[in-house]
N, C-alpha and C positions, 0 to 999 in steps of 0.2 A: 528849173524843175530837174534836170538831169544832175546837175551839181550836188543836189541835197537827196537825191533818189526819192521822190516824193512818192512814186507809185509803189515802191515796196514798202514804204512805211504804211501804206493803206492794208496791207496784209495781217496787221495785228490791232488788236483793240487800243493798245497803248499808242499805236501811230495815228489811228483814227482820232482818238481822243485829242492828241496834241494837235492835229490838224483843225478839230472843230474848236478848240480852245483859240487857236491863232485866228480863225476866221471870225469867232465871237469877239475877239479883241478889236479886229479891224472894223466891226460894226458899232464900236464903244460900248460893247457888252448888251446891245439892245436886242440882239437876235435869240439869245439864249441858247446858242449853239454848244455852249460849254458844258451843259447839262445833258445834252442829247445822248451821251455815252450811257448814262443810266437806264435810258430806255432800250438802247441797243443791247445792253447786257441783260436787261430784264426779259426783253422779247427775242432773244437770239435765235432761239430755236424756230420761231415763227417767221423771222426775217430769213432764215437760212432755208426753210422749207420754200417760202415764195420765190426767192431768188433761183433756186435749184428748179422748180417747175418753170420759171420764166427762160432760164437758160437752156433748158431742154426744148423749149417751143422755138427758140432762136435757131438751136442745132438743127431741128427738123425743118425748119424754114430754108436755112441756108442748104441743106442736103438737096431739098426739093428744087431750089433755085439752080443749083448746080447741075443738076440732071437735066433741066430743062434748056440750060445753056448749051 
C-alpha cells in the first residue's frame, strides 16, 4: 500500500477509476465497479455535498468529545 501510494491515488478521479477497475478485475468483472466512475462523475456535486455535511458532523462530534475528555 505504501509502496504504490494508494491513498494519494484516491485524491483524483483517475486514481479512483484505476482502483475500481482493478477491484472489478479481481471479481472477474462481476461487480461492475469498473463502470462506477461514470456515476461518480455524473453525481460528483451531490457526493461532495453529502461528504462535506458528513465530515462537518464528524468534526463537531470530535470537538464535543474532546471537550468532554
